[in-house]
C-alpha positions as CSV (number, residue, x, y, z in Angstrom):
1,M,0.0,0.0,0.0
2,K,1.5,3.3,-1.0
3,K,1.3,5.8,1.9
4,N,0.0,8.6,-0.3
5,N,-3.1,6.5,-1.0
6,I,-4.2,6.8,2.6
7,I,-6.6,9.7,2.8
8,K,-6.1,12.6,5.2
9,S,-9.2,12.4,7.3
10,I,-9.1,8.8,8.6
11,T,-12.4,7.6,10.0
12,I,-13.4,4.3,11.7
13,S,-15.5,3.2,8.8
14,Y,-12.7,4.0,6.3
15,L,-10.2,2.0,8.3
16,K,-12.5,-1.0,8.8
17,D,-13.3,-1.1,5.1
18,G,-9.7,-0.8,4.2
19,Y,-8.6,-3.6,6.5
20,E,-11.4,-5.9,5.3
21,N,-10.6,-5.3,1.6
22,G,-6.9,-5.6,2.0
23,L,-6.1,-2.0,1.0
24,F,-3.8,-1.5,4.0
25,S,-2.9,-3.0,7.4
26,P,-2.8,-1.4,10.9
27,L,1.0,-1.3,10.4
28,D,0.6,0.7,7.2
29,I,-1.7,3.1,8.9
30,C,0.7,3.6,11.9
31,V,3.7,4.1,9.6
32,E,1.8,6.8,7.8
33,I,0.7,8.5,11.0
34,V,4.3,8.6,12.3
35,R,5.3,10.2,9.0
36,R,2.5,12.8,9.3
37,V,3.5,13.6,12.9
38,E,7.1,14.1,12.0
39,A,6.1,16.5,9.3
40,T,4.1,18.7,11.7
41,L,6.2,18.9,14.8
42,H,6.2,22.7,14.5
43,M,2.5,22.7,15.2
44,N,3.1,21.5,18.8
45,I,0.4,18.8,18.6
46,W,2.0,16.1,20.7
47,I,3.8,15.9,24.1
48,T,4.7,12.2,23.7
49,K,4.5,11.7,20.0
50,P,3.8,8.3,18.3
51,K,6.8,6.2,17.6
52,L,6.6,3.0,15.6
53,E,8.6,0.9,18.1
54,N,6.1,1.8,20.8
55,L,3.1,0.9,18.6
56,I,4.4,-2.5,17.4
57,P,3.3,-4.4,20.6
58,Y,-0.2,-3.1,20.2
59,I,-0.2,-4.0,16.5
60,D,1.1,-7.5,17.3
61,N,-1.6,-8.0,19.9
62,L,-4.3,-7.4,17.2
63,M,-3.3,-10.8,15.7
64,K,-4.5,-12.5,18.9
65,M,-7.9,-10.8,18.9
66,D,-11.2,-12.0,17.5
67,K,-12.1,-9.1,15.1
68,E,-15.8,-9.8,15.6
69,K,-15.4,-9.2,19.3
70,A,-13.1,-6.2,18.9
71,P,-15.3,-3.3,17.6
72,L,-12.3,-0.9,17.3
73,W,-9.8,-3.4,15.9
74,G,-6.8,-1.5,14.4
75,I,-8.3,2.0,15.1
76,P,-5.5,4.4,16.1
77,F,-6.4,7.0,18.8
78,A,-4.7,9.8,20.6
79,I,-4.9,10.6,24.4
80,K,-4.9,14.0,26.0
81,D,-1.9,14.2,28.3
82,N,-4.0,14.5,31.5
83,I,-5.3,10.9,30.9
84,D,-3.1,8.0,31.9
85,L,-1.6,5.5,29.5
86,I,0.4,2.8,31.2
87,N,4.2,3.3,31.2
88,V,3.9,6.6,29.3
89,P,4.4,9.9,31.1
90,T,1.4,12.0,32.1
91,T,2.4,15.7,32.4
92,A,-0.9,17.6,32.3
93,G,1.1,20.2,30.3
94,C,3.6,20.7,33.2
95,E,7.0,19.0,33.1
96,G,7.4,19.3,36.9
97,Y,4.2,17.4,37.5
98,K,5.2,14.5,35.3
99,Y,4.7,10.9,36.5
100,I,4.7,7.4,35.0
101,P,1.4,5.7,35.5
102,E,1.5,2.0,36.4
103,E,-1.9,1.4,34.7
104,S,-4.0,3.0,32.1
105,S,-7.1,5.0,32.9
106,T,-10.3,3.0,32.7
107,V,-11.4,4.6,29.4
108,V,-8.1,3.9,27.8
109,K,-8.1,0.3,29.0
110,L,-11.6,-0.3,27.5
111,L,-10.5,1.1,24.1
112,I,-7.3,-1.1,24.0
113,E,-9.4,-4.1,24.9
114,A,-11.7,-3.3,22.0
115,G,-8.7,-3.3,19.6
116,A,-7.9,0.4,19.4
117,I,-4.2,1.4,19.2
118,P,-3.0,4.2,21.6
119,L,-0.7,6.4,19.7
120,G,0.7,8.8,22.3
121,K,-0.2,11.9,24.4
122,T,-1.4,15.2,23.0
123,N,-0.7,18.8,24.1
124,L,-3.2,20.7,26.2
125,D,-3.7,24.0,28.1
126,Q,-1.8,23.3,31.2
127,F,-3.8,21.4,33.9
128,A,-6.8,21.8,31.6
129,T,-7.3,25.5,32.6
130,G,-7.9,27.2,29.3
131,L,-10.1,27.2,26.2
132,V,-7.5,28.7,23.9
133,G,-4.8,26.0,23.2
134,T,-1.9,28.4,23.9
135,R,-1.3,27.8,27.6
136,S,1.3,25.0,27.5
137,M,5.0,24.7,28.3
138,Y,5.2,22.5,25.2
139,G,4.3,25.3,22.8
140,E,1.1,26.8,21.4
141,T,-0.9,24.2,19.4
142,H,-1.6,25.6,15.9
143,N,-5.1,25.4,14.4
144,A,-5.3,22.5,11.9
145,L,-7.0,24.7,9.2
146,K,-5.5,28.2,9.6
147,G,-2.2,28.3,11.5
148,K,-2.5,31.9,12.8
149,L,-5.7,31.1,14.6
150,I,-6.0,29.4,18.0
151,S,-6.7,25.7,18.1
152,G,-9.0,26.0,21.1
153,G,-8.5,24.3,24.4
154,S,-7.9,22.7,26.6
155,S,-7.9,19.5,24.5
156,S,-6.0,21.4,21.8
157,G,-3.6,18.6,20.5
158,S,-6.5,16.1,20.7
159,A,-8.5,18.1,18.2
160,V,-5.7,19.1,15.8
161,C,-4.3,15.5,15.5
162,V,-7.7,14.2,14.3
163,A,-8.2,17.1,12.0
164,M,-4.7,16.6,10.6
165,G,-5.3,12.8,9.9
166,Q,-2.9,11.7,12.7
167,A,-5.6,9.7,14.6
168,A,-9.1,8.4,13.8
169,F,-10.3,9.8,17.1
170,S,-8.9,11.3,20.2
171,L,-9.7,11.5,23.9
172,G,-10.1,14.9,25.6
173,T,-11.6,16.2,28.8
174,D,-14.4,18.7,29.4
175,T,-15.1,20.7,32.5
176,A,-16.2,24.0,30.8
177,G,-16.1,23.3,27.1
178,F,-12.5,21.9,26.9
179,G,-13.6,19.2,24.4
180,R,-16.2,21.1,22.5
181,V,-14.4,24.4,21.8
182,P,-11.3,22.8,20.0
183,A,-13.7,20.5,18.1
184,A,-15.6,23.5,16.8
185,L,-12.5,25.4,15.8
186,N,-11.0,22.5,13.9
187,N,-14.3,21.3,12.2
188,L,-14.8,18.2,14.3
189,V,-17.5,16.5,16.3
190,G,-17.0,16.8,20.1
191,L,-19.1,14.7,22.5
192,K,-19.5,15.5,26.2
193,S,-21.7,12.8,27.7
194,S,-23.4,12.8,31.1
195,I,-21.2,13.3,34.1
196,G,-20.1,9.8,35.2
197,A,-21.2,8.0,32.0
198,W,-17.5,7.6,31.2
199,S,-15.2,6.8,34.0
200,T,-12.7,9.5,35.1
201,K,-10.4,7.1,37.0
202,G,-6.9,7.8,35.8
203,V,-7.6,11.4,34.8
204,V,-5.8,14.4,36.3
205,P,-8.7,16.4,37.8
206,A,-9.5,20.0,36.9
207,C,-12.8,20.1,38.9
208,A,-13.2,16.5,39.9
209,S,-17.0,16.5,40.5
210,L,-17.6,18.1,37.0
211,D,-14.9,16.6,34.8
212,C,-15.8,14.4,31.8
213,V,-13.7,12.4,29.4
214,T,-14.7,13.4,25.8
215,V,-14.2,12.1,22.3
216,L,-13.3,14.2,19.2
217,T,-14.1,12.6,15.8
218,N,-14.6,13.5,12.2
219,N,-18.2,12.5,12.2
220,L,-21.2,11.7,14.3
221,D,-21.2,7.9,13.8
222,D,-17.6,7.6,15.0
223,A,-18.5,9.3,18.3
224,I,-21.3,6.8,18.9
225,K,-19.0,3.9,18.1
226,V,-16.5,5.1,20.7
227,D,-19.2,5.8,23.2
228,K,-20.5,2.2,23.0
229,V,-17.1,0.9,24.1
230,V,-16.4,3.2,27.0
231,R,-19.8,3.9,28.5
232,L,-20.1,1.8,31.7
233,F,-20.4,2.1,35.4
234,D,-17.0,1.9,37.0
235,E,-17.2,0.8,40.7
236,D,-13.6,2.1,41.2
237,C,-14.5,5.7,40.1
238,P,-16.3,7.8,42.8
239,W,-18.0,9.9,40.1
240,S,-19.3,7.1,37.9
241,N,-23.0,6.8,37.3
242,P,-25.1,4.2,35.5
243,S,-26.3,5.4,32.1
244,K,-28.0,4.0,29.0
245,P,-26.6,3.6,25.5
246,I,-27.1,6.4,23.0
247,S,-30.1,6.0,20.8
248,K,-30.7,8.7,18.2
249,T,-34.1,10.5,18.9
250,I,-35.5,13.5,17.2
251,P,-36.3,16.2,19.8
252,E,-39.9,17.5,20.1
253,K,-38.7,21.1,20.4
254,I,-35.7,23.2,19.7
255,Y,-34.9,26.1,22.1
256,I,-32.8,29.1,20.9
257,P,-31.9,32.2,22.8
258,K,-34.4,35.1,22.6
259,L,-31.9,38.0,22.9
260,E,-29.1,38.7,20.4
261,L,-26.0,36.8,21.2
262,T,-22.5,38.2,21.8
263,F,-19.9,37.7,19.1
264,F,-16.3,38.6,19.1
265,G,-12.9,38.4,17.5
266,P,-11.7,39.2,13.9
267,Y,-14.6,37.2,12.4
268,E,-17.3,38.8,14.6
269,K,-19.5,39.9,11.7
270,Q,-19.2,36.6,9.9
271,Y,-20.1,34.6,13.0
272,R,-23.2,36.8,13.6
273,E,-24.3,36.4,10.0
274,K,-23.7,32.6,10.1
275,W,-25.7,32.3,13.4
276,N,-28.6,34.2,11.8
277,S,-28.4,31.8,8.8
278,V,-28.5,28.9,11.2
279,V,-31.6,30.2,13.0
280,G,-33.3,30.4,9.6
281,K,-32.4,26.9,8.8
282,L,-33.6,25.6,12.2
283,K,-37.0,27.2,11.5
284,S,-37.2,25.3,8.2
285,L,-36.9,21.9,10.0
286,N,-40.0,20.1,10.9
287,I,-39.5,20.6,14.6
288,E,-41.1,23.2,16.9
289,I,-39.0,26.2,17.7
290,E,-39.3,28.3,20.9
291,Y,-37.2,31.3,22.0
292,I,-35.9,31.2,25.5
293,D,-34.4,33.6,28.0
294,Y,-30.8,32.5,28.1
295,S,-30.0,34.3,31.3
296,L,-30.9,31.3,33.4
297,F,-28.1,29.3,31.7
298,A,-25.7,32.3,31.8
299,E,-26.2,32.5,35.6
300,A,-25.2,28.9,35.9
301,A,-22.2,29.5,33.8
302,A,-21.1,32.4,36.0
303,I,-21.2,30.1,39.1
304,L,-18.4,27.9,37.6
305,Y,-15.6,30.5,37.7
306,D,-17.1,33.4,39.6
307,G,-18.3,31.1,42.4
308,P,-16.8,28.6,44.9
309,W,-16.2,25.8,42.4
310,I,-12.8,27.4,41.6
311,A,-11.7,26.1,45.0
312,E,-12.1,22.6,43.8
313,R,-9.2,23.1,41.4
314,W,-7.0,24.2,44.3
315,A,-8.1,21.2,46.3
316,S,-6.7,19.0,43.6
317,L,-3.5,20.9,42.6
318,G,-2.8,23.4,45.4
319,Q,-0.3,21.1,47.2
320,F,1.7,20.7,44.0
321,I,1.8,24.4,43.3
322,E,2.9,25.4,46.8
323,K,5.5,22.7,47.0
324,N,7.0,23.6,43.6
325,K,6.6,27.4,44.0
326,G,5.1,27.6,40.5
327,A,8.2,26.1,38.8
328,G,7.3,25.0,35.3
329,M,3.9,26.7,35.4
330,V,2.5,28.9,32.7
331,E,2.0,32.3,34.4
332,V,-1.7,32.7,33.6
333,T,-2.4,29.2,34.7
334,E,-0.7,29.6,38.0
335,T,-2.7,32.8,38.6
336,I,-6.0,31.1,37.8
337,L,-5.3,28.1,40.1
338,K,-4.2,30.4,43.0
339,N,-7.5,32.2,42.8
340,G,-9.0,29.0,44.1
341,N,-7.1,29.6,47.4
342,N,-8.9,32.9,47.9
343,T,-9.6,33.3,51.6
344,N,-12.9,35.1,50.8
345,L,-14.4,31.8,49.7
346,K,-16.2,30.8,52.9
347,A,-18.0,27.5,53.4
348,E,-21.4,29.3,53.3
349,S,-20.7,30.5,49.8
350,V,-20.4,26.9,48.6
351,F,-23.9,26.0,50.0
352,K,-25.5,29.2,48.7
353,A,-24.2,28.4,45.2
354,M,-25.3,24.8,45.5
355,H,-28.8,25.8,46.6
356,R,-29.2,28.3,43.7
357,L,-27.8,25.8,41.3
358,G,-30.4,23.3,42.4
359,E,-33.2,25.8,41.7
360,I,-31.8,26.4,38.2
361,K,-31.5,22.7,37.6
362,V,-35.2,22.2,38.4
363,K,-36.2,24.9,35.9
364,V,-33.9,23.6,33.2
365,K,-35.1,20.1,33.6
366,K,-38.7,21.2,32.9
367,I,-37.6,23.3,29.9
368,L,-35.5,20.6,28.2
369,H,-37.8,17.7,28.6
370,N,-37.6,15.9,25.2
371,A,-36.1,19.1,23.9
372,V,-32.7,20.6,23.0
373,L,-31.0,24.0,23.4
374,I,-29.1,25.0,20.3
375,M,-26.2,27.5,20.6
376,P,-23.1,28.4,18.7
377,T,-20.3,26.4,20.3
378,V,-18.3,29.6,20.4
379,G,-19.2,33.2,19.5
380,G,-15.9,33.7,17.6
381,T,-12.3,32.9,17.5
382,Y,-8.9,34.7,17.8
383,T,-5.5,34.7,16.4
384,R,-2.8,33.3,18.7
385,A,-1.2,36.8,18.9
386,E,-4.5,38.2,20.1
387,V,-4.8,35.6,22.9
388,D,-1.1,36.2,23.9
389,S,-1.8,39.9,24.3
390,D,-5.0,39.4,26.3
391,P,-5.1,35.9,27.7
392,I,-7.9,36.4,30.3
393,N,-10.6,38.1,28.4
394,T,-10.2,36.1,25.2
395,N,-10.4,32.9,27.1
396,S,-13.5,34.1,29.0
397,N,-15.3,35.0,25.7
398,L,-14.7,31.5,24.4
399,G,-16.6,30.0,27.3
400,L,-19.7,32.2,27.0
401,Y,-21.8,29.4,25.6
402,T,-20.1,26.4,27.1
403,N,-19.6,27.0,30.8
404,H,-23.2,26.3,32.0
405,C,-23.1,22.7,30.7
406,N,-21.4,20.6,33.4
407,L,-22.7,22.4,36.4
408,L,-26.2,21.7,35.1
409,N,-25.2,18.2,34.2
410,L,-26.3,18.6,30.7
411,T,-25.1,16.5,27.8
412,A,-23.6,18.4,24.9
413,L,-22.6,17.6,21.3
414,D,-20.6,20.0,19.1
415,F,-21.1,19.3,15.4
416,Q,-20.1,20.8,12.1
417,A,-22.5,23.4,10.7
418,G,-20.7,24.9,7.7
419,W,-18.1,27.6,7.3
420,I,-17.5,31.3,8.2
421,E,-15.1,31.5,5.2
422,E,-12.5,29.2,3.8
423,D,-10.7,27.3,6.5
424,V,-12.8,28.9,9.3
425,P,-15.5,26.4,10.4
426,F,-18.7,27.1,12.4
427,G,-19.7,24.6,15.1
428,L,-23.1,24.2,16.7
429,T,-23.7,22.6,20.1
430,S,-26.9,20.8,21.0
431,F,-27.6,20.6,24.8
432,A,-29.9,18.0,26.3
433,L,-30.6,16.7,29.8
434,D,-28.6,14.1,31.6
435,N,-28.6,10.7,29.9
436,C,-30.4,12.2,26.8
437,E,-27.4,12.2,24.4
438,G,-29.6,10.6,21.8
439,L,-31.6,13.8,21.4
440,N,-28.3,15.7,20.6
441,F,-27.3,13.1,18.0
442,G,-30.8,13.1,16.5
443,M,-30.8,16.9,16.3
444,A,-27.3,17.0,14.7
445,G,-28.3,14.3,12.2
446,V,-31.4,16.2,11.1
447,Y,-29.5,19.4,10.7
448,Q,-26.7,17.9,8.7
449,R,-29.0,15.9,6.4
450,N,-31.0,19.0,5.6
451,D,-27.9,21.1,4.9
452,T,-28.9,23.0,1.8
453,E,-25.3,23.9,1.1
454,E,-24.3,20.2,0.6
455,V,-23.7,19.2,-3.0
456,T,-24.2,15.6,-4.0
457,T,-23.0,13.4,-6.9
458,T,-25.0,10.7,-8.6
459,L,-23.2,7.4,-8.8
460,A,-24.0,4.4,-11.0
461,V,-23.0,1.1,-9.5
462,C,-23.3,-2.3,-11.3
463,G,-21.7,-4.9,-9.0
464,L,-20.7,-5.5,-5.4
465,H,-21.9,-2.1,-4.3
466,M,-25.5,-2.7,-5.3
467,R,-28.1,-3.3,-2.6
468,G,-27.7,-6.6,-0.9
469,F,-24.1,-7.2,-1.9
470,Q,-21.1,-7.1,0.3
471,L,-19.9,-3.5,-0.5
472,E,-23.2,-1.8,-0.2
473,K,-22.1,-0.7,3.3
474,Q,-19.3,1.4,1.8
475,L,-22.0,3.6,0.1
476,I,-24.1,3.8,3.3
477,G,-21.0,4.5,5.4
478,L,-20.3,7.6,3.2
479,D,-23.9,8.8,3.5
480,G,-24.9,7.3,0.2
481,A,-28.7,7.0,-0.5
482,F,-30.3,4.7,-3.1
483,I,-32.2,6.7,-5.8
484,R,-33.5,4.2,-8.4
485,E,-32.6,1.3,-10.8
486,A,-31.5,2.3,-14.3
487,K,-29.9,1.0,-17.5
488,T,-26.9,2.2,-19.4
489,A,-27.0,3.1,-23.1
490,A,-26.4,0.0,-25.3
491,I,-22.7,0.8,-25.8
492,Y,-21.0,-1.2,-23.1
493,K,-19.4,-4.6,-22.8
494,F,-19.9,-6.2,-19.4
495,L,-17.0,-8.3,-18.1
496,K,-16.5,-10.7,-15.2
497,L,-13.0,-9.8,-14.0
498,P,-10.5,-12.5,-12.9
499,T,-10.3,-11.0,-9.4
500,N,-11.0,-12.4,-5.9
501,P,-13.8,-11.8,-5.1
502,S,-15.1,-11.7,-8.7
503,K,-16.5,-8.4,-9.8
504,P,-17.8,-6.8,-13.0
505,G,-16.3,-4.2,-15.3
506,L,-17.8,-1.9,-17.9
507,I,-15.9,-1.0,-21.1
508,K,-17.4,1.4,-23.6
509,V,-17.3,-0.2,-27.1
510,Q,-18.1,1.0,-30.7
511,A,-20.0,-2.1,-31.6
512,D,-21.6,-5.2,-30.1
513,G,-22.4,-3.4,-26.9
514,G,-25.3,-4.0,-24.6
515,S,-27.5,-2.1,-22.1
516,I,-26.4,-3.0,-18.5
517,E,-28.6,-2.7,-15.4
518,V,-27.2,-0.3,-12.8
519,E,-28.3,1.3,-9.5
520,L,-28.2,5.0,-9.1
521,W,-27.0,6.3,-5.7
522,S,-26.7,9.9,-4.3
523,M,-23.5,10.7,-2.3
524,P,-22.2,13.9,-0.8
525,T,-19.6,15.2,-3.3
526,K,-17.2,15.8,-0.4
527,N,-17.1,12.0,0.1
528,I,-16.3,11.0,-3.5
529,G,-12.5,11.3,-2.9
530,L,-12.8,8.9,0.0
531,F,-14.9,6.5,-2.0
532,L,-12.4,6.6,-4.9
533,S,-9.7,5.5,-2.4
534,Y,-11.6,2.2,-1.9
535,I,-11.4,1.4,-5.6
536,Q,-8.6,-0.7,-6.9
537,A,-7.2,-1.1,-10.5
538,P,-8.4,-2.1,-13.0
539,L,-11.5,-0.2,-11.9
540,G,-11.9,3.5,-11.6
541,L,-14.6,6.3,-11.7
542,G,-15.6,7.9,-15.0
543,S,-18.6,9.0,-17.0
544,I,-21.4,6.5,-17.7
545,Q,-24.1,7.2,-20.3
546,L,-27.6,6.0,-19.4
547,D,-30.2,4.8,-21.8
548,D,-32.1,8.2,-21.4
549,G,-29.0,10.1,-22.5
550,Q,-28.1,11.3,-19.0
551,E,-24.4,11.0,-18.0
552,V,-23.5,10.1,-14.4
553,T,-20.4,9.1,-12.5
554,G,-19.8,5.4,-12.4
555,F,-17.4,2.5,-12.5
556,I,-15.3,2.0,-15.6
557,C,-12.7,-0.6,-16.4
558,E,-9.3,-0.4,-18.1
559,G,-9.5,-1.6,-21.7
560,Y,-6.8,-4.3,-21.4
561,M,-9.1,-6.4,-19.2
562,E,-11.3,-7.2,-22.2
563,N,-8.7,-9.8,-23.4
564,I,-8.5,-11.7,-20.1
565,S,-12.0,-11.5,-18.7
566,E,-15.2,-13.4,-19.3
567,D,-17.8,-11.5,-21.5
568,I,-21.1,-11.5,-19.6
569,T,-22.8,-8.8,-21.6
570,K,-25.7,-11.2,-22.5
571,Y,-26.7,-11.4,-18.8
572,S,-27.2,-7.6,-18.7
573,S,-27.0,-7.6,-14.8
574,W,-24.6,-8.7,-12.1
575,R,-27.7,-10.0,-10.3
576,N,-28.4,-12.4,-13.1
577,I,-25.0,-13.9,-12.6
578,H,-25.6,-14.5,-8.8
579,E,-29.3,-15.5,-8.7
């Protein structure tokens, strides 16, 4: 397998199909990932980067696994460097804090047992205290799409490595939007499940009672596949809670903020215009819309960092900071953490905040019953230079629409919703109640399926990709949809190629041709390149003429195969060969 045939955005379905069809092996994928990592060291994506010698034992272990019982067999993933991987340093973005864990975190263990390959540890805002991706002693993580912009944090490296094709998915953490913000700024999906649905055993705490492990992926389906593996009650984790599997459900109602939202940064105008466009699109969906006073959620958000919960950070990390006198600390991070040791935070303030939060939760629970709240994931973005010059205010702005989530124990899903301009994506977040992740996925699916900006291509298939045959799943996995049956113009010779498994080929001829039965499928044009990577010589994609004169994209065969293949034109259909 030539490494340049491996596409940039590697998804779980792409890898599974490639392994099944012999296009590449887990070793091929890991070799290519290591190459890609070495080519992007200047982007500060990794703290412990992937090395082939470290990956070989995991690859060898795959040979001992039953693929049918290993749902993530051969799928490479990255780990935020505040989550433990056995015998690999955990730094939390601070060299002085570094330790070597004797076991992996629960979530990482479950993924490895499912066949996933842990690649290494990714960069982050130090101690998961920022939303910008620039607060690390290991360098500012560059945005995957436009280098001068911030990557978002704190799971900065986890987002960028997936967007750069250096992992199929990655683990992040989320206390105030740390998994959702970088997902949005790098055009990814970011899933934050219910608190305790994923174990946090083996995770360096930010606010232990609120922390969640998250996943960042290229698409919605991959997030659900990972969730199925790691969602469980962990009796060794004090924050673990029983939860039910995700089942996509369309919400009965969509709530959107009543008042005009705040936007910021160099793309302020474009973000506002895009949000207005999104609201118009939401109204076109066949789901009830209701405007809501967002101040209730904003009040909850303010409690997170303006209230006593900042003391929880000090409870976890204060001893380290005092002992080391701030050595190896990013200055702004040290300042933020020390705020948690504020003597003005009296015990009564904790209970007052808890009581008010309880009142808000009751109201929110009534509002979001079988419903979702839709918000921009962020109200803008910044250049890295802008964040460096004003680290506090820029970071605060990025949390305007994320900070309420964990204190209210809502589930959240960031998903792709188009572009501000070239290389500047726009992310939406759907919020639902605890254990109602299915509503978020149902909402995201409806929105993306009805995206009027999406361009599709009509494909004609005549063999193993037709309905009921073994490669139909490739079309479905790339959001293909069956349109109708059709026939080609009577200008094609139909061949049974000497391949294993046997497959047909179409060759256009000047005489003695026939009309061949095909199926027409619609596929998002953006996925055609990925589909093409599945196709091996002597087949390719080209123009196919139908019997009504229409020309569509379809499978064509190299001419030399006519002399070494069986002519099956008289059967007119691959189905007639296999009935």
